[in-house]
BALOBA-1460 file (C-alpha; in Angstrom, 3 decimals):
// residues 337
<rec num="1" residu="m" x="0.000" y="0.000" z="0.000"/>
<rec num="2" residu="l" x="2.779" y="2.396" z="0.965"/>
<rec num="3" residu="r" x="4.746" y="1.634" z="-2.222"/>
<rec num="4" residu="t" x="1.594" y="2.216" z="-4.307"/>
<rec num="5" residu="l" x="1.086" y="5.581" z="-2.584"/>
<rec num="6" residu="v" x="4.703" y="6.569" z="-3.228"/>
<rec num="7" residu="l" x="4.399" y="5.587" z="-6.881"/>
<rec num="8" residu="t" x="1.208" y="7.629" z="-7.222"/>
<rec num="9" residu="i" x="2.774" y="10.700" z="-5.629"/>
<rec num="10" residu="l" x="5.925" y="10.408" z="-7.729"/>
<rec num="11" residu="a" x="3.915" y="9.996" z="-10.902"/>
<rec num="12" residu="a" x="1.957" y="13.145" z="-10.078"/>
<rec num="13" residu="v" x="5.068" y="15.231" z="-9.572"/>
<rec num="14" residu="a" x="7.313" y="13.564" z="-12.166"/>
<rec num="15" residu="p" x="9.453" y="16.172" z="-13.910"/>
<rec num="16" residu="v" x="9.082" y="16.816" z="-17.606"/>
<rec num="17" residu="p" x="11.972" y="15.582" z="-19.757"/>
<rec num="18" residu="a" x="13.247" y="19.120" z="-20.369"/>
<rec num="19" residu="l" x="14.303" y="19.491" z="-16.735"/>
<rec num="20" residu="a" x="17.907" y="18.737" z="-15.833"/>
<rec num="21" residu="a" x="18.755" y="15.375" z="-14.303"/>
<rec num="22" residu="q" x="19.700" y="17.187" z="-11.099"/>
<rec num="23" residu="s" x="16.046" y="17.927" z="-10.343"/>
<rec num="24" residu="v" x="14.741" y="14.341" z="-10.565"/>
<rec num="25" residu="v" x="13.467" y="12.704" z="-7.374"/>
<rec num="26" residu="y" x="12.977" y="8.953" z="-7.057"/>
<rec num="27" residu="g" x="11.511" y="6.734" z="-4.376"/>
<rec num="28" residu="e" x="13.466" y="4.629" z="-1.909"/>
<rec num="29" residu="r" x="13.283" y="1.708" z="-4.328"/>
<rec num="30" residu="l" x="13.938" y="3.794" z="-7.419"/>
<rec num="31" residu="e" x="10.246" y="4.246" z="-8.093"/>
<rec num="32" residu="g" x="9.968" y="6.516" z="-11.107"/>
<rec num="33" residu="f" x="13.185" y="5.430" z="-12.816"/>
<rec num="34" residu="d" x="12.740" y="3.405" z="-15.995"/>
<rec num="35" residu="y" x="14.708" y="0.163" z="-16.279"/>
<rec num="36" residu="p" x="15.643" y="-1.066" z="-19.751"/>
<rec num="37" residu="y" x="13.932" y="-4.440" z="-19.262"/>
<rec num="38" residu="e" x="11.105" y="-5.893" z="-17.198"/>
<rec num="39" residu="v" x="11.898" y="-5.941" z="-13.480"/>
<rec num="40" residu="r" x="10.891" y="-8.985" z="-11.437"/>
<rec num="41" residu="e" x="11.026" y="-9.503" z="-7.682"/>
<rec num="42" residu="y" x="12.384" y="-12.432" z="-5.712"/>
<rec num="43" residu="a" x="10.690" y="-12.509" z="-2.297"/>
<rec num="44" residu="f" x="12.503" y="-14.309" z="0.503"/>
<rec num="45" residu="e" x="13.190" y="-14.330" z="4.224"/>
<rec num="46" residu="s" x="16.594" y="-13.227" z="5.473"/>
<rec num="47" residu="q" x="17.761" y="-12.355" z="8.967"/>
<rec num="48" residu="g" x="14.183" y="-12.477" z="10.256"/>
<rec num="49" residu="q" x="12.848" y="-10.089" z="7.631"/>
<rec num="50" residu="s" x="10.699" y="-10.357" z="4.524"/>
<rec num="51" residu="l" x="12.714" y="-8.896" z="1.667"/>
<rec num="52" residu="e" x="12.396" y="-8.416" z="-2.072"/>
<rec num="53" residu="m" x="15.305" y="-8.584" z="-4.471"/>
<rec num="54" residu="a" x="14.658" y="-6.930" z="-7.831"/>
<rec num="55" residu="y" x="16.212" y="-8.374" z="-10.953"/>
<rec num="56" residu="m" x="16.027" y="-8.435" z="-14.730"/>
<rec num="57" residu="d" x="15.927" y="-11.833" z="-16.416"/>
<rec num="58" residu="v" x="16.446" y="-11.297" z="-20.135"/>
<rec num="59" residu="a" x="16.023" y="-14.131" z="-22.617"/>
<rec num="60" residu="p" x="18.361" y="-14.555" z="-25.587"/>
<rec num="61" residu="a" x="17.395" y="-12.286" z="-28.465"/>
<rec num="62" residu="t" x="18.799" y="-14.771" z="-30.986"/>
<rec num="63" residu="a" x="19.419" y="-18.528" z="-31.020"/>
<rec num="64" residu="a" x="20.106" y="-19.528" z="-27.403"/>
<rec num="65" residu="n" x="23.569" y="-20.899" z="-26.655"/>
<rec num="66" residu="g" x="22.416" y="-22.523" z="-23.409"/>
<rec num="67" residu="m" x="24.540" y="-20.276" z="-21.184"/>
<rec num="68" residu="t" x="23.548" y="-17.741" z="-18.529"/>
<rec num="69" residu="v" x="25.470" y="-14.634" z="-17.539"/>
<rec num="70" residu="v" x="24.875" y="-12.957" z="-14.164"/>
<rec num="71" residu="l" x="25.767" y="-9.257" z="-13.936"/>
<rec num="72" residu="l" x="26.592" y="-7.831" z="-10.498"/>
<rec num="73" residu="h" x="26.528" y="-4.055" z="-10.090"/>
<rec num="74" residu="g" x="28.836" y="-1.823" z="-8.070"/>
<rec num="75" residu="k" x="28.111" y="0.354" z="-5.050"/>
<rec num="76" residu="n" x="27.419" y="3.457" z="-7.113"/>
<rec num="77" residu="f" x="25.540" y="1.561" z="-9.796"/>
<rec num="78" residu="c" x="22.381" y="-0.517" z="-10.355"/>
<rec num="79" residu="g" x="21.429" y="-3.468" z="-12.493"/>
<rec num="80" residu="a" x="20.118" y="-0.933" z="-15.019"/>
<rec num="81" residu="t" x="23.643" y="0.410" z="-15.558"/>
<rec num="82" residu="w" x="24.397" y="-2.849" z="-17.401"/>
<rec num="83" residu="e" x="21.889" y="-1.883" z="-20.101"/>
<rec num="84" residu="a" x="24.286" y="-1.970" z="-23.078"/>
<rec num="85" residu="t" x="25.956" y="-5.194" z="-21.908"/>
<rec num="86" residu="i" x="22.611" y="-6.947" z="-21.389"/>
<rec num="87" residu="k" x="21.600" y="-6.070" z="-24.951"/>
<rec num="88" residu="e" x="24.922" y="-7.269" z="-26.350"/>
<rec num="89" residu="l" x="24.909" y="-10.553" z="-24.443"/>
<rec num="90" residu="a" x="21.262" y="-11.333" z="-25.226"/>
<rec num="91" residu="g" x="21.998" y="-10.566" z="-28.866"/>
<rec num="92" residu="n" x="24.701" y="-13.236" z="-28.774"/>
<rec num="93" residu="g" x="22.465" y="-15.965" z="-27.407"/>
<rec num="94" residu="y" x="23.001" y="-15.599" z="-23.665"/>
<rec num="95" residu="r" x="20.336" y="-15.528" z="-20.987"/>
<rec num="96" residu="v" x="21.172" y="-12.571" z="-18.744"/>
<rec num="97" residu="v" x="20.227" y="-12.084" z="-15.086"/>
<rec num="98" residu="a" x="20.996" y="-8.692" z="-13.546"/>
<rec num="99" residu="p" x="19.911" y="-8.306" z="-9.896"/>
<rec num="100" residu="d" x="19.848" y="-5.291" z="-7.616"/>
<rec num="101" residu="q" x="21.387" y="-6.346" z="-4.323"/>
<rec num="102" residu="i" x="19.485" y="-5.904" z="-1.064"/>
<rec num="103" residu="g" x="19.997" y="-2.305" z="0.059"/>
<rec num="104" residu="f" x="20.369" y="-1.041" z="-3.506"/>
<rec num="105" residu="c" x="18.242" y="0.463" z="-6.242"/>
<rec num="106" residu="r" x="14.931" y="-1.411" z="-6.794"/>
<rec num="107" residu="s" x="15.466" y="-3.877" z="-3.928"/>
<rec num="108" residu="s" x="14.421" y="-3.691" z="-0.260"/>
<rec num="109" residu="k" x="16.191" y="-1.202" z="2.026"/>
<rec num="110" residu="p" x="16.187" y="-2.970" z="5.423"/>
<rec num="111" residu="r" x="17.133" y="-0.736" z="8.319"/>
<rec num="112" residu="g" x="18.568" y="-3.491" z="10.483"/>
<rec num="113" residu="y" x="20.574" y="-5.855" z="8.285"/>
<rec num="114" residu="q" x="23.974" y="-7.483" z="8.645"/>
<rec num="115" residu="f" x="25.599" y="-6.696" z="5.317"/>
<rec num="116" residu="s" x="28.323" y="-9.106" z="4.239"/>
<rec num="117" residu="f" x="29.573" y="-10.397" z="0.920"/>
<rec num="118" residu="h" x="28.756" y="-13.898" z="2.137"/>
<rec num="119" residu="q" x="25.135" y="-12.860" z="2.745"/>
<rec num="120" residu="l" x="24.742" y="-11.045" z="-0.583"/>
<rec num="121" residu="a" x="26.303" y="-14.008" z="-2.389"/>
<rec num="122" residu="a" x="23.879" y="-16.371" z="-0.651"/>
<rec num="123" residu="n" x="20.948" y="-14.106" z="-1.592"/>
<rec num="124" residu="t" x="22.092" y="-14.086" z="-5.216"/>
<rec num="125" residu="h" x="22.570" y="-17.852" z="-5.282"/>
<rec num="126" residu="a" x="19.068" y="-18.399" z="-3.884"/>
<rec num="127" residu="l" x="17.599" y="-16.064" z="-6.516"/>
<rec num="128" residu="l" x="19.363" y="-17.974" z="-9.283"/>
<rec num="129" residu="q" x="18.203" y="-21.311" z="-7.929"/>
<rec num="130" residu="q" x="14.578" y="-20.228" z="-7.937"/>
<rec num="131" residu="a" x="15.097" y="-18.926" z="-11.490"/>
<rec num="132" residu="g" x="16.381" y="-22.360" z="-12.549"/>
<rec num="133" residu="v" x="20.005" y="-21.295" z="-13.049"/>
<rec num="134" residu="d" x="22.393" y="-24.000" z="-11.810"/>
<rec num="135" residu="k" x="25.593" y="-22.689" z="-13.414"/>
<rec num="136" residu="a" x="26.499" y="-19.268" z="-14.770"/>
<rec num="137" residu="i" x="29.232" y="-16.943" z="-15.884"/>
<rec num="138" residu="i" x="29.482" y="-14.384" z="-13.067"/>
<rec num="139" residu="i" x="30.482" y="-10.854" z="-14.094"/>
<rec num="140" residu="g" x="31.081" y="-8.270" z="-11.381"/>
<rec num="141" residu="h" x="31.953" y="-4.597" z="-11.705"/>
<rec num="142" residu="s" x="33.400" y="-2.340" z="-8.985"/>
<rec num="143" residu="m" x="31.925" y="-3.507" z="-5.641"/>
<rec num="144" residu="g" x="30.235" y="-6.211" z="-7.701"/>
<rec num="145" residu="g" x="33.711" y="-7.559" z="-8.382"/>
<rec num="146" residu="m" x="34.223" y="-8.190" z="-4.668"/>
<rec num="147" residu="l" x="30.797" y="-9.827" z="-4.500"/>
<rec num="148" residu="a" x="31.475" y="-11.906" z="-7.629"/>
<rec num="149" residu="t" x="34.740" y="-13.100" z="-6.092"/>
<rec num="150" residu="r" x="32.966" y="-14.120" z="-2.893"/>
<rec num="151" residu="y" x="30.255" y="-15.850" z="-4.944"/>
<rec num="152" residu="a" x="32.857" y="-17.859" z="-6.876"/>
<rec num="153" residu="l" x="34.577" y="-18.841" z="-3.616"/>
<rec num="154" residu="d" x="31.361" y="-19.807" z="-1.827"/>
<rec num="155" residu="f" x="29.652" y="-21.468" z="-4.809"/>
<rec num="156" residu="p" x="32.441" y="-22.808" z="-7.033"/>
<rec num="157" residu="q" x="30.222" y="-25.518" z="-8.479"/>
<rec num="158" residu="a" x="27.804" y="-22.870" z="-9.749"/>
<rec num="159" residu="t" x="30.464" y="-20.634" z="-11.334"/>
<rec num="160" residu="t" x="31.668" y="-21.554" z="-14.818"/>
<rec num="161" residu="q" x="33.733" y="-18.375" z="-15.247"/>
<rec num="162" residu="l" x="34.438" y="-15.248" z="-13.215"/>
<rec num="163" residu="v" x="34.786" y="-11.888" z="-14.961"/>
<rec num="164" residu="l" x="36.025" y="-8.945" z="-12.875"/>
<rec num="165" residu="v" x="35.562" y="-5.501" z="-14.404"/>
<rec num="166" residu="n" x="37.633" y="-2.884" z="-12.554"/>
<rec num="167" residu="p" x="36.816" y="-4.571" z="-9.250"/>
<rec num="168" residu="i" x="37.459" y="-2.607" z="-6.130"/>
<rec num="169" residu="g" x="39.038" y="-4.913" z="-3.595"/>
<rec num="170" residu="l" x="42.228" y="-5.523" z="-5.557"/>
<rec num="171" residu="e" x="43.928" y="-4.066" z="-2.488"/>
<rec num="172" residu="d" x="43.339" y="-4.118" z="1.273"/>
<rec num="173" residu="w" x="42.865" y="-0.468" z="2.257"/>
<rec num="174" residu="a" x="43.086" y="-1.063" z="5.999"/>
<rec num="175" residu="a" x="46.340" y="-2.985" z="5.606"/>
<rec num="176" residu="k" x="47.727" y="-0.111" z="3.545"/>
<rec num="177" residu="g" x="47.011" y="2.404" z="6.293"/>
<rec num="178" residu="v" x="43.586" y="3.860" z="5.520"/>
<rec num="179" residu="p" x="41.830" y="4.728" z="8.812"/>
<rec num="180" residu="y" x="38.519" y="3.066" z="9.642"/>
<rec num="181" residu="a" x="35.316" y="5.120" z="9.443"/>
<rec num="182" residu="s" x="32.368" y="4.106" z="11.624"/>
<rec num="183" residu="i" x="28.968" y="3.448" z="10.073"/>
<rec num="184" residu="d" x="27.690" y="6.564" z="11.835"/>
<rec num="185" residu="a" x="30.453" y="8.666" z="10.280"/>
<rec num="186" residu="s" x="29.808" y="7.151" z="6.857"/>
<rec num="187" residu="y" x="26.084" y="7.786" z="7.242"/>
<rec num="188" residu="a" x="26.688" y="11.456" z="8.027"/>
<rec num="189" residu="q" x="28.798" y="11.709" z="4.893"/>
<rec num="190" residu="e" x="26.231" y="9.839" z="2.785"/>
<rec num="191" residu="r" x="23.512" y="12.323" z="3.810"/>
<rec num="192" residu="k" x="25.535" y="15.044" z="2.094"/>
<rec num="193" residu="t" x="25.397" y="13.210" z="-1.236"/>
<rec num="194" residu="s" x="23.991" y="15.167" z="-4.171"/>
<rec num="195" residu="f" x="23.993" y="15.103" z="-7.948"/>
<rec num="196" residu="d" x="26.987" y="17.427" z="-8.002"/>
<rec num="197" residu="s" x="29.007" y="15.432" z="-5.455"/>
<rec num="198" residu="i" x="28.363" y="12.147" z="-7.270"/>
<rec num="199" residu="k" x="29.311" y="13.676" z="-10.608"/>
<rec num="200" residu="a" x="32.487" y="15.266" z="-9.225"/>
<rec num="201" residu="y" x="33.610" y="11.981" z="-7.633"/>
<rec num="202" residu="q" x="32.910" y="9.903" z="-10.717"/>
<rec num="203" residu="s" x="34.520" y="12.429" z="-13.042"/>
<rec num="204" residu="k" x="37.716" y="12.471" z="-10.984"/>
<rec num="205" residu="f" x="38.081" y="8.797" z="-10.157"/>
<rec num="206" residu="y" x="36.092" y="6.995" z="-12.868"/>
<rec num="207" residu="y" x="36.657" y="8.942" z="-16.090"/>
<rec num="208" residu="d" x="39.951" y="10.781" z="-15.606"/>
<rec num="209" residu="g" x="38.056" y="14.085" z="-15.869"/>
<rec num="210" residu="q" x="36.610" y="13.227" z="-19.291"/>
<rec num="211" residu="w" x="32.845" y="13.623" z="-18.811"/>
<rec num="212" residu="k" x="30.183" y="12.767" z="-21.381"/>
<rec num="213" residu="p" x="26.558" y="13.995" z="-21.177"/>
<rec num="214" residu="e" x="25.232" y="10.427" z="-21.276"/>
<rec num="215" residu="y" x="26.796" y="9.727" z="-17.879"/>
<rec num="216" residu="d" x="24.341" y="12.189" z="-16.308"/>
<rec num="217" residu="r" x="21.567" y="9.587" z="-16.508"/>
<rec num="218" residu="w" x="23.420" y="7.267" z="-14.148"/>
<rec num="219" residu="v" x="24.328" y="10.091" z="-11.771"/>
<rec num="220" residu="g" x="20.695" y="11.190" z="-11.725"/>
<rec num="221" residu="m" x="19.594" y="7.631" z="-10.988"/>
<rec num="222" residu="l" x="21.574" y="7.669" z="-7.731"/>
<rec num="223" residu="a" x="21.023" y="11.303" z="-6.815"/>
<rec num="224" residu="g" x="17.263" y="10.912" z="-7.207"/>
<rec num="225" residu="m" x="17.177" y="8.335" z="-4.394"/>
<rec num="226" residu="y" x="19.266" y="10.550" z="-2.108"/>
<rec num="227" residu="a" x="16.847" y="13.420" z="-2.791"/>
<rec num="228" residu="g" x="13.689" y="11.342" z="-2.409"/>
<rec num="229" residu="p" x="11.368" y="10.420" z="0.477"/>
<rec num="230" residu="g" x="13.470" y="7.382" z="1.453"/>
<rec num="231" residu="a" x="16.794" y="9.229" z="1.530"/>
<rec num="232" residu="a" x="17.596" y="8.267" z="5.132"/>
<rec num="233" residu="n" x="17.213" y="4.537" z="4.469"/>
<rec num="234" residu="v" x="19.174" y="4.783" z="1.235"/>
<rec num="235" residu="a" x="22.041" y="6.571" z="3.007"/>
<rec num="236" residu="w" x="22.009" y="4.120" z="5.923"/>
<rec num="237" residu="n" x="22.301" y="1.051" z="3.685"/>
<rec num="238" residu="q" x="25.068" y="2.750" z="1.721"/>
<rec num="239" residu="a" x="26.946" y="3.437" z="4.965"/>
<rec num="240" residu="q" x="26.557" y="-0.210" z="5.977"/>
<rec num="241" residu="t" x="27.932" y="-1.404" z="2.653"/>
<rec num="242" residu="s" x="30.850" y="1.038" z="2.910"/>
<rec num="243" residu="d" x="31.741" y="-0.724" z="6.160"/>
<rec num="244" residu="m" x="31.454" y="-4.087" z="4.389"/>
<rec num="245" residu="l" x="33.840" y="-2.975" z="1.643"/>
<rec num="246" residu="f" x="36.471" y="-1.862" z="4.127"/>
<rec num="247" residu="t" x="36.271" y="-4.715" z="6.622"/>
<rec num="248" residu="q" x="35.790" y="-7.710" z="4.294"/>
<rec num="249" residu="p" x="38.700" y="-7.756" z="1.808"/>
<rec num="250" residu="v" x="38.780" y="-10.526" z="-0.789"/>
<rec num="251" residu="v" x="42.235" y="-9.851" z="-2.230"/>
<rec num="252" residu="h" x="43.893" y="-12.272" z="0.195"/>
<rec num="253" residu="e" x="41.781" y="-15.136" z="-1.193"/>
<rec num="254" residu="f" x="42.493" y="-14.701" z="-4.906"/>
<rec num="255" residu="s" x="44.795" y="-17.722" z="-4.846"/>
<rec num="256" residu="r" x="41.833" y="-19.884" z="-3.771"/>
<rec num="257" residu="l" x="39.815" y="-19.147" z="-6.910"/>
<rec num="258" residu="r" x="39.370" y="-22.213" z="-9.083"/>
<rec num="259" residu="a" x="37.119" y="-20.882" z="-11.825"/>
<rec num="260" residu="p" x="38.821" y="-19.302" z="-14.837"/>
<rec num="261" residu="v" x="39.038" y="-15.555" z="-14.264"/>
<rec num="262" residu="l" x="38.939" y="-12.749" z="-16.819"/>
<rec num="263" residu="l" x="40.250" y="-9.436" z="-15.464"/>
<rec num="264" residu="m" x="39.153" y="-6.378" z="-17.452"/>
<rec num="265" residu="i" x="40.954" y="-3.263" z="-16.267"/>
<rec num="266" residu="g" x="40.544" y="0.358" z="-17.306"/>
<rec num="267" residu="g" x="43.984" y="1.872" z="-16.850"/>
<rec num="268" residu="r" x="42.756" y="5.390" z="-16.017"/>
<rec num="269" residu="d" x="40.846" y="4.174" z="-12.979"/>
<rec num="270" residu="r" x="41.977" y="5.563" z="-9.643"/>
<rec num="271" residu="t" x="39.053" y="4.488" z="-7.447"/>
<rec num="272" residu="a" x="40.169" y="4.005" z="-3.839"/>
<rec num="273" residu="p" x="37.459" y="4.020" z="-1.141"/>
<rec num="274" residu="g" x="38.718" y="5.798" z="1.958"/>
<rec num="275" residu="a" x="41.528" y="7.638" z="0.190"/>
<rec num="276" residu="n" x="39.981" y="10.927" z="1.305"/>
<rec num="277" residu="r" x="40.599" y="10.044" z="4.966"/>
<rec num="278" residu="a" x="44.101" y="8.662" z="4.459"/>
<rec num="279" residu="s" x="47.302" y="10.659" z="4.689"/>
<rec num="280" residu="a" x="48.568" y="12.185" z="1.458"/>
<rec num="281" residu="k" x="51.424" y="9.689" z="1.433"/>
<rec num="282" residu="v" x="49.090" y="6.681" z="1.768"/>
<rec num="283" residu="a" x="46.493" y="8.094" z="-0.628"/>
<rec num="284" residu="s" x="49.127" y="8.495" z="-3.336"/>
<rec num="285" residu="t" x="49.744" y="4.731" z="-3.309"/>
<rec num="286" residu="l" x="46.103" y="3.682" z="-3.688"/>
<rec num="287" residu="g" x="44.003" y="2.859" z="-6.714"/>
<rec num="288" residu="d" x="46.815" y="2.112" z="-9.170"/>
<rec num="289" residu="y" x="44.658" y="-0.150" z="-11.305"/>
<rec num="290" residu="p" x="47.242" y="-1.054" z="-13.967"/>
<rec num="291" residu="a" x="49.607" y="-2.357" z="-11.272"/>
<rec num="292" residu="l" x="46.821" y="-3.928" z="-9.200"/>
<rec num="293" residu="g" x="45.333" y="-5.727" z="-12.192"/>
<rec num="294" residu="r" x="48.694" y="-7.219" z="-13.175"/>
<rec num="295" residu="l" x="49.386" y="-8.356" z="-9.622"/>
<rec num="296" residu="a" x="45.952" y="-10.010" z="-9.399"/>
<rec num="297" residu="a" x="46.547" y="-11.787" z="-12.710"/>
<rec num="298" residu="r" x="49.790" y="-13.244" z="-11.341"/>
<rec num="299" residu="t" x="48.085" y="-14.345" z="-8.119"/>
<rec num="300" residu="i" x="45.055" y="-16.087" z="-9.627"/>
<rec num="301" residu="a" x="45.733" y="-19.596" z="-10.922"/>
<rec num="302" residu="d" x="43.796" y="-19.329" z="-14.202"/>
<rec num="303" residu="a" x="43.644" y="-15.638" z="-15.093"/>
<rec num="304" residu="t" x="43.483" y="-13.678" z="-18.323"/>
<rec num="305" residu="l" x="44.150" y="-9.932" z="-18.158"/>
<rec num="306" residu="v" x="42.650" y="-7.461" z="-20.619"/>
<rec num="307" residu="e" x="43.740" y="-3.851" z="-20.240"/>
<rec num="308" residu="f" x="42.058" y="-0.731" z="-21.588"/>
<rec num="309" residu="p" x="44.811" y="1.867" z="-21.116"/>
<rec num="310" residu="e" x="42.645" y="4.874" z="-22.003"/>
<rec num="311" residu="l" x="39.490" y="3.891" z="-20.115"/>
<rec num="312" residu="g" x="38.498" y="4.368" z="-16.495"/>
<rec num="313" residu="h" x="36.473" y="2.652" z="-13.804"/>
<rec num="314" residu="s" x="33.491" y="1.773" z="-16.014"/>
<rec num="315" residu="p" x="34.786" y="0.623" z="-19.407"/>
<rec num="316" residu="q" x="31.397" y="-0.929" z="-20.195"/>
<rec num="317" residu="v" x="29.805" y="2.526" z="-19.849"/>
<rec num="318" residu="q" x="32.644" y="4.665" z="-21.187"/>
<rec num="319" residu="d" x="33.227" y="2.685" z="-24.391"/>
<rec num="320" residu="p" x="30.703" y="-0.164" z="-24.701"/>
<rec num="321" residu="a" x="31.835" y="-1.161" z="-28.199"/>
<rec num="322" residu="q" x="35.476" y="-1.618" z="-27.173"/>
<rec num="323" residu="f" x="34.470" y="-3.390" z="-23.977"/>
<rec num="324" residu="h" x="32.174" y="-5.856" z="-25.713"/>
<rec num="325" residu="r" x="34.713" y="-6.594" z="-28.463"/>
<rec num="326" residu="a" x="37.086" y="-7.675" z="-25.720"/>
<rec num="327" residu="l" x="34.515" y="-9.506" z="-23.594"/>
<rec num="328" residu="l" x="32.525" y="-11.700" z="-25.967"/>
<rec num="329" residu="p" x="35.337" y="-13.760" z="-27.531"/>
<rec num="330" residu="r" x="36.809" y="-14.429" z="-24.080"/>
<rec num="331" residu="l" x="33.694" y="-15.836" z="-22.447"/>
<rec num="332" residu="r" x="34.208" y="-19.537" z="-21.799"/>
<rec num="333" residu="g" x="31.999" y="-21.444" z="-24.168"/>
<rec num="334" residu="a" x="31.576" y="-18.409" z="-26.430"/>
<rec num="335" residu="v" x="30.129" y="-19.368" z="-29.781"/>
<rec num="336" residu="s" x="31.672" y="-18.211" z="-33.050"/>
<rec num="337" residu="q" x="29.604" y="-15.611" z="-34.849"/>
């Protein structure tokens, strides 16, 4: 009932297309934002709560090759951000599942929830099981790379290949000297989030200062939730996941990965959560993705490294054509076109 009321209110006040993306307001569960494909909901019980995990399940747009790809979004992204990749994969015969994790985007925003990569991986595995997916290629971007790594470690029998696209977590920030920030401190910072702050951060760390107008859609997607009626819950879940990123490194377990791994690294990326609270000396050593990607490739038993020297944190958004030319032939079991 409450969600219906929110949708009705948002529909009544929805801005006309001519207004800038900065002025858009979305609901706590991204009500009002259009996803590129039908959104379904997986309802389940977790930690004593009834939750709903939103996801897109896109059928092959051409002759099916019998393979499923699961796309895991980053902290500052949603399943919808994979729009171009979903279209490309479906057009090459893949079934594509792109969930929004609990606490993100179209999914539930529980106030009291123990966020961990183990829990999110278990949620994702349960969703796939109910969708009839026993094995899949798991592709994770940014924070989704940490989650994809945990998924492959926890469910190796269900992972045919692991693809990590500029994954954060290639380094252990705490071990490198970045101070811890409490959830309360992170929450206070999250409440200051705006369209302009998101754009400035992404421009600096994601795109090497090279901004394109089409990126504004994805900034507006996030900023609209921070400006909407559920802003406090959105910020709280984001603070909880910031704590998860910092306290649950996966880099020390790369040697345990048994699935073949494809590392896709934009060389202009300098993303380093917590760098703003580190000393200048420590901060200068963080987020060196070319070096981090090469080190990870040497650590992982069966790894292939693809580098995009001129691209940043989101190669699939910055240059979809180049990204997909590199991705498709390297998917295990890829069919010749």
